[in-house]
N, C-alpha and C positions, 0 to 999 in steps of 0.2 A: 504494499500500500504506499509506503514511503516513496518508492521509486515513481509511482503514479502521481503522487503529489508534487514531486520535483518536476515531473514532465509537465504538469499543469502550470507550474510557475514559469518554466521555460517558454511554454506556448503562450501564456498570458503576457509575457514580456514583449512580445512582438509589437512593433509600433501601431499596427492596425487594431490592436486590442487595448491593453492597459498602457503599454509603451514605456515602462520603466524597467530598470535593471532587475533581472530575476533574483538577485541576491536580496533585494528589498521585499520581494513577494514571497520567497520561500518560507520564511518563518510563519506566516499566517497559514499557508497550506499545510505546514507541518505541526501546527498547534501551539506556536509560540507567538504571543502578541506583545509588541513593545508599545507602551503607553507613555505619554508625556514627552516633553522636549528638553526642558531645563534639567529635570531629574528623571530620566527614563526609568521605567520599571518594566521588568520582563514577567509576563504572566504565562504560565503553562496551561493551555486549554486544549487537551487532546481531541475533544469533540467539536472544535471550532469549525472545521471544514469537513463536512460529511456529504458530498454531492449525491451519493446514491443511497443514503441511509435516511430513514424516517420520512421518506417522501419530500426531502428537502428541496428538490428542484421541480416538484410536481406543479403544474400550472393550475392551481386552485382558482376557480372563478371567484371565490370569496376574497382572495388576495386582490384581484383586480377591482372588486367592488369596494374593498377597504381603501385602496388608493384613490378611487373615484370619490369616496366619502370625504377624504381629506381635501380634494380639489374643490368640492362643494363647500366644505367647512370654511376654507380660506377664501371663498368668493371667486375662484377661477372659472367655475362653470355653474350652471343652474342644475338643480335636481329635477329630473324628468324621467318618465317611464321610457321614452325613446333612448335617452342616454344610458339608462340602466340596461336596456336590451343590447345596445352597442357594446357596453363594457363586458357583459356576459359573453357576447360573441367574440370578443377579442382574445380570449384564452381558450385553448383547444385541448382539454384533457383527453378527448376521444382520439385525437391524432397521436398523442404520446402513447396511449394504450395500444393503439394499432401498431405503431412503429416498434415498440418494445415487446410485444406479445411473443415473438419467436424466441426471445431471450429468457422468458420466464421470470422477469423481474416483478416483484410484488408492488402493485400500484393500487391506490385507493379505488373503491367502487364508486364513490361519490365524487361529484364535480366541485362541491363546495362544502364548507363546514362552518360551525360557529367558531370564530377565532378567539383565542385568549382564555380558553376554559380548562386547559390541561396543566395541572401543577406537577404531574408526574408522567413518565412514559405511559402511553395509552394504546392498547391494541384496537385496531379498526378493521372493518370489513375490507377485503381486498381480493384481487384476482391473483392467482399464482402464489400460494403459500401464505405466510403470515406477514403482517406489517404492524409495527408499533411506531406511533408518532411521538415525538419528544415534547417536553413541556413547551407551552407557547403563550404564557401569560404576558400581557402587555405591562408596560411600566405603570400606567394609570390604573391597572387592574380592572378595566371596564371591558367586558367581552363585546365582540362585534358579531351580530347576527345579520347575515346578508339578506335575510327575508324581512328584517325590520330596519331597513336602511334609513328611512326618514326619522324614525325614533332615535336611532343612534346619532345621527347628525344633529338633531334638536338637543340632545343631551351633551354635546360637545361645547366647550367654551372656546372663544376666540380671543387670544391675548395678543394685542398688537404692541410692538416695541416702540 
């Protein structure tokens, strides 16, 4: 796995992608995070980068809807049923399932979920084996239900600097 992570760092360093020296990228891929500038601190987080674990890269439509909720919250777009339909259509979990089906990779059966409700690793329904999602609580501890989008947005505060 370490070799794969180093390969990701080398690939990501290409100018068309992240475009910085791979030696600066490697620590994050390998689970070491450097924080701070004046007094840097090194944190060891072995689970920091898990691309194929816990459905980390799965295109949840609930993620797209959460991003949209923040655009509405900050006044960048209006809340509308048409926009919600467009946002849902922008993520294609069906395509990912189809593409990865021959590999037998465990993927969620659902296209969306209530975000911010798992405090511990949680098993979920999936195709091809078993799948456990990791904790996903938000900093503000407010869950996001994609089927109650207007209520979520109404409950958010807007603090302008």
